[in-house]
Structure formats: structure tokens, C-alpha cells
DSSP file (Angstrom, degrees, kcal/mol; ACC not computed):
  #  RESIDUE AA STRUCTURE BP1 BP2  ACC     N-H-->O    O-->H-N    N-H-->O    O-->H-N    TCO  KAPPA ALPHA  PHI   PSI    X-CA   Y-CA   Z-CA
    1    1 A D              0   0    0      0, 0.0     2,-0.2     0, 0.0     0, 0.0   0.000 360.0 360.0 360.0 -12.3    0.0    0.0    0.0
    2    2 A K        -     0   0    0      1,-0.1     2,-0.1     0, 0.0     0, 0.0  -0.547 360.0-105.5 -87.0 153.5    3.0    2.3    0.4
    3    3 A A        -     0   0    0     -2,-0.2     2,-0.3    52,-0.1    -1,-0.1  -0.385  45.2-176.0 -67.0 147.5    4.4    4.5   -2.6
    4    4 A R        -     0   0    0     -2,-0.1     2,-0.4     2,-0.0    -1,-0.0  -0.995  26.2-151.9-148.9 159.3    7.6    3.2   -4.0
    5    5 A V        -     0   0    0     -2,-0.3     2,-0.4    27,-0.0    29,-0.1  -0.998  17.1-158.4-127.3 125.9   10.2    4.0   -6.5
    6    6 A V  E     -a   34   0A   0     27,-0.6    29,-2.9    -2,-0.4     2,-0.4  -0.867  12.4-179.1-111.1 136.6   12.1    1.1   -8.2
    7    7 A A  E     -a   35   0A   0     -2,-0.4     2,-0.7    27,-0.2    29,-0.2  -0.995  26.8-140.0-138.1 144.3   15.5    1.6   -9.8
    8    8 A L  E     -a   36   0A   0     27,-2.6    29,-2.8    -2,-0.4     3,-0.3  -0.916  36.4-163.6 -99.0 113.2   17.9   -0.7  -11.6
    9    9 A N        +     0   0    0     -2,-0.7    29,-0.2     1,-0.2    27,-0.0  -0.401  57.7  38.3-102.1 173.4   21.4    0.4  -10.4
   10   10 A K    >   +     0   0    0     -2,-0.1     3,-1.6     1,-0.1    28,-0.2   0.777  65.4 149.5  63.4  28.4   24.9   -0.1  -11.5
   11   11 A C  G >   +     0   0    0     26,-2.0     3,-1.5    -3,-0.3    27,-0.2   0.629  54.8  78.1 -72.2 -14.4   23.8    0.2  -15.2
   12   12 A D  G 3  S+     0   0    0      1,-0.3    -1,-0.3    25,-0.2    26,-0.1   0.705  93.3  52.0 -67.7 -16.2   27.1    1.7  -16.2
   13   13 A A  G <  S+     0   0    0     -3,-1.6     2,-0.3     2,-0.1    -1,-0.3   0.380 101.5  76.8 -95.9   3.0   28.5   -1.8  -16.1
   14   14 A L  S <  S-     0   0    0     -3,-1.5     2,-0.1    -4,-0.1    -4,-0.0  -0.835  76.9-123.2-117.0 150.4   25.8   -3.3  -18.4
   15   15 A D     >  -     0   0    0     -2,-0.3     4,-2.2     1,-0.1     5,-0.2  -0.433  37.2-101.6 -84.0 165.4   25.2   -3.1  -22.1
   16   16 A A  H  > S+     0   0    0      1,-0.2     4,-2.3     2,-0.2     5,-0.2   0.820 120.3  54.0 -65.0 -34.8   21.9   -1.7  -23.5
   17   17 A K  H  > S+     0   0    0      2,-0.2     4,-2.5     1,-0.2    -1,-0.2   0.922 109.9  45.9 -66.9 -42.8   20.5   -5.1  -24.3
   18   18 A T  H  > S+     0   0    0      2,-0.2     4,-2.7     1,-0.2     5,-0.3   0.922 112.0  52.7 -65.7 -42.8   21.0   -6.4  -20.7
   19   19 A I  H  X S+     0   0    0     -4,-2.2     4,-3.1     1,-0.2     5,-0.2   0.947 110.8  47.0 -54.2 -50.6   19.6   -3.2  -19.3
   20   20 A A  H  X S+     0   0    0     -4,-2.3     4,-2.2     1,-0.2    -2,-0.2   0.922 113.2  47.8 -61.8 -44.2   16.5   -3.5  -21.4
   21   21 A T  H  X S+     0   0    0     -4,-2.5     4,-1.5     1,-0.2    -1,-0.2   0.881 116.2  42.6 -64.3 -38.1   15.9   -7.2  -20.5
   22   22 A R  H  X S+     0   0    0     -4,-2.7     4,-2.6     2,-0.2     5,-0.2   0.876 112.8  52.8 -76.8 -35.9   16.4   -6.6  -16.8
   23   23 A R  H  X S+     0   0    0     -4,-3.1     4,-2.3    -5,-0.3    -2,-0.2   0.926 109.9  49.5 -65.7 -38.6   14.3   -3.4  -16.7
   24   24 A K  H  X S+     0   0    0     -4,-2.2     4,-1.8    -5,-0.2    -1,-0.2   0.869 111.3  48.6 -63.4 -37.9   11.5   -5.3  -18.5
   25   25 A A  H  X S+     0   0    0     -4,-1.5     4,-2.5     2,-0.2    -2,-0.2   0.910 112.3  48.8 -68.8 -43.8   11.7   -8.2  -16.0
   26   26 A L  H  X S+     0   0    0     -4,-2.6     4,-2.8     2,-0.2     5,-0.3   0.871 109.8  51.7 -62.5 -40.0   11.7   -5.7  -13.0
   27   27 A E  H  X S+     0   0    0     -4,-2.3     4,-1.8    -5,-0.2     5,-0.5   0.908 111.9  46.7 -66.6 -40.0    8.7   -3.8  -14.4
   28   28 A K  H  < S+     0   0    0     -4,-1.8    -2,-0.2    -5,-0.2    -1,-0.2   0.942 115.6  45.5 -62.3 -46.6    6.8   -7.1  -14.7
   29   29 A A  H  < S+     0   0    0     -4,-2.5    -2,-0.2     1,-0.2    -1,-0.2   0.888 122.1  35.1 -68.5 -37.9    7.8   -8.2  -11.2
   30   30 A S  H  < S-     0   0    0     -4,-2.8    -1,-0.2     2,-0.2    -2,-0.2   0.627  99.1-130.5 -96.2 -12.2    7.0   -4.8   -9.5
   31   31 A G  S  < S+     0   0    0     -4,-1.8    -3,-0.2    -5,-0.3    -4,-0.1   0.758  75.7  66.3  78.4  16.4    4.1   -3.8  -11.6
   32   32 A G  S    S-     0   0    0     -5,-0.5    -1,-0.2    -6,-0.3    -2,-0.2  -0.898  91.9 -53.4-157.1-178.4    5.4   -0.4  -12.2
   33   33 A P        -     0   0    0      0, 0.0   -27,-0.6     0, 0.0     2,-0.5  -0.290  41.7-148.5 -70.3 154.9    8.0    1.7  -13.9
   34   34 A V  E     -a    6   0A   0    -29,-0.1     2,-0.4   -27,-0.0   -27,-0.2  -0.988   6.9-144.8-127.4 124.7   11.7    1.0  -13.3
   35   35 A H  E     -a    7   0A   0    -29,-2.9   -27,-2.6    -2,-0.5     2,-0.6  -0.754  11.5-137.8 -94.7 135.4   14.3    3.8  -13.4
   36   36 A V  E     +a    8   0A   0     -2,-0.4     2,-0.3   -29,-0.2   -27,-0.2  -0.808  36.4 164.1 -93.8 117.9   17.7    3.0  -14.8
   37   37 A I        -     0   0    0    -29,-2.8   -26,-2.0    -2,-0.6     2,-0.3  -0.839  29.2-169.6-131.0 165.7   20.5    4.6  -12.7
   38   38 A S  B  >> -B   43   0B   0      5,-1.8     4,-1.3    -2,-0.3     5,-1.0  -0.841   7.6-164.4-153.6 118.0   24.2    4.5  -12.0
   39   39 A G  T  45S+     0   0    0     -2,-0.3    -1,-0.1     2,-0.2     5,-0.0   0.894  93.1  51.3 -71.1 -37.0   25.6    6.4   -9.1
   40   40 A V  T  45S+     0   0    0      1,-0.2    -1,-0.2     2,-0.1    -2,-0.0   0.933 119.9  32.9 -63.5 -44.7   29.1    6.2  -10.5
   41   41 A A  T  45S-     0   0    0      2,-0.1    -1,-0.2     0, 0.0    -2,-0.2   0.561 103.8-125.7 -87.0 -14.0   28.3    7.5  -14.0
   42   42 A G  T  <5 +     0   0    0     -4,-1.3     2,-0.5     1,-0.2     3,-0.4   0.745  53.3 161.0  70.9  21.6   25.5    9.9  -12.7
   43   43 A M  B   < -B   38   0B   0     -5,-1.0    -5,-1.8     1,-0.2    -1,-0.2  -0.659  64.9  -9.6 -85.6 125.9   23.1    8.3  -15.1
   44   44 A G  S  > S+     0   0    0     -2,-0.5     4,-2.2    -7,-0.2     5,-0.2   0.412  95.0 120.6  80.2  -1.4   19.4    8.8  -14.4
   45   45 A L  H  > S+     0   0    0     -3,-0.4     4,-2.4    -7,-0.2     5,-0.2   0.910  73.1  49.6 -67.5 -43.6   20.0   10.3  -10.9
   46   46 A T  H  > S+     0   0    0     -4,-0.4     4,-1.7     1,-0.2    -1,-0.2   0.897 111.9  48.4 -63.5 -41.4   18.3   13.6  -11.6
   47   47 A D  H  > S+     0   0    0      2,-0.2     4,-1.8     1,-0.2    -1,-0.2   0.928 113.0  46.3 -63.5 -46.2   15.2   12.0  -13.1
   48   48 A V  H  X S+     0   0    0     -4,-2.2     4,-2.4     1,-0.2    -2,-0.2   0.875 111.1  53.5 -72.0 -34.7   14.8    9.5  -10.1
   49   49 A L  H  X S+     0   0    0     -4,-2.4     4,-2.4    -5,-0.2    -1,-0.2   0.876 107.8  50.6 -67.3 -33.5   15.3   12.4   -7.6
   50   50 A R  H  X S+     0   0    0     -4,-1.7     4,-2.3    -5,-0.2    -1,-0.2   0.868 110.2  49.7 -69.1 -34.5   12.6   14.3   -9.3
   51   51 A V  H  X S+     0   0    0     -4,-1.8     4,-2.0     2,-0.2    -2,-0.2   0.912 112.3  47.7 -66.5 -41.6   10.3   11.3   -9.0
   52   52 A L  H  X S+     0   0    0     -4,-2.4     4,-2.7     2,-0.2     5,-0.2   0.914 111.6  50.5 -65.4 -43.9   11.1   10.9   -5.4
   53   53 A Y  H  X S+     0   0    0     -4,-2.4     4,-2.5     1,-0.2    -1,-0.2   0.922 110.4  48.8 -58.2 -47.7   10.6   14.6   -4.7
   54   54 A A  H  X S+     0   0    0     -4,-2.3     4,-2.1     1,-0.2    -1,-0.2   0.886 112.3  48.9 -60.5 -40.4    7.2   14.6   -6.4
   55   55 A Q  H  X S+     0   0    0     -4,-2.0     4,-1.9     2,-0.2    -2,-0.2   0.887 112.7  46.2 -66.1 -42.6    6.1   11.6   -4.5
   56   56 A I  H  X S+     0   0    0     -4,-2.7     4,-2.5     2,-0.2    -2,-0.2   0.911 113.0  50.7 -63.7 -44.8    7.2   12.9   -1.1
   57   57 A K  H  < S+     0   0    0     -4,-2.5    -2,-0.2    -5,-0.2    -1,-0.2   0.887 114.3  44.9 -61.0 -40.8    5.6   16.3   -1.9
   58   58 A H  H  < S+     0   0    0     -4,-2.1    -1,-0.2    -5,-0.2    -2,-0.2   0.875 118.6  40.7 -74.9 -35.7    2.4   14.5   -2.8
   59   59 A E  H  < S+     0   0    0     -4,-1.9    -2,-0.2    -5,-0.1    -1,-0.2   0.736  89.9 101.6 -86.9 -25.4    2.3   12.1    0.1
   60   60 A A  S  < S-     0   0    0     -4,-2.5     2,-0.0    -5,-0.1    -4,-0.0  -0.434  74.3-122.8 -70.5 130.0    3.4   14.4    2.9
   61   61 A P        -     0   0    0      0, 0.0     2,-0.8     0, 0.0    -1,-0.1  -0.360  23.8-123.9 -63.9 145.0    0.6   15.7    5.2
   62   62 A V        +     0   0    0     -2,-0.0     2,-0.5     2,-0.0    -2,-0.0  -0.850  38.2 166.5 -98.2 109.7    0.4   19.6    5.3
   63   63 A V        -     0   0    0     -2,-0.8     0, 0.0     1,-0.1     0, 0.0  -0.986  21.2-159.5-125.0 119.9    0.7   20.8    8.8
   64   64 A D  S    S+     0   0    0     -2,-0.5    -1,-0.1     1,-0.2    -2,-0.0   0.909  85.1  28.7 -63.3 -50.3    1.4   24.6    9.2
   65   65 A D  S    S+     0   0    0      2,-0.1    -1,-0.2     0, 0.0    -2,-0.0   0.639  95.2 101.7 -96.9 -14.5    2.8   24.9   12.8
   66   66 A A  S    S-     0   0    0      1,-0.1    -3,-0.1     3,-0.0     2,-0.1  -0.479  72.9-119.5 -76.8 139.3    4.5   21.5   13.2
   67   67 A P        -     0   0    0      0, 0.0     2,-0.1     0, 0.0    -1,-0.1  -0.423  36.6 -98.3 -68.6 151.5    8.2   21.1   12.9
   68   68 A W        +     0   0    0     -2,-0.1     0, 0.0     2,-0.0     0, 0.0  -0.401  49.8 166.5 -67.5 141.5    9.4   18.8   10.2
   69   69 A Q              0   0    0     -2,-0.1    -3,-0.0    -3,-0.1     0, 0.0  -0.971 360.0 360.0-157.5 148.2   10.4   15.3   11.3
   70   70 A P              0   0    0      0, 0.0    -2,-0.0     0, 0.0    -1,-0.0   0.527 360.0 360.0 -72.1 360.0   11.2   12.1    9.4
């Protein structure tokens, strides 16, 4: 029931065909989109961070006077 973001990491070490095959399998298993990322190469990080931000912004309750807490 919780929101989730799924990513296929370390893609800098994989060829395009392997990435496509594994992404498709993860999308089937998770039932949603899979983001292709690589921390080392910086690939896809901006996009996945935007998705995370949008999801947090959408899910977070709005409380005017309460301090932020995790």
C-alpha cells in the first residue's frame, strides 16, 4: 500500500540489451516503472530524484505549525 520507486542500479556496467531485458523483468515483477540509474556515472539520478521529490511532496501531510520530522 506504500508508494515506491524502483530503480535498476549499476547500469554503467551493463550493455543496452542487458539493461532492457532486466528493466522489463523488474517492471513485470514490480508492476510499475523502473528507473535506470548509475551512481558512479551519474546516469538517471536527476530523473529519479525528481520522481522521489514529487512523491514525497504528494504524500506528505500539510501541517502549518508542526516542525518537520522524518
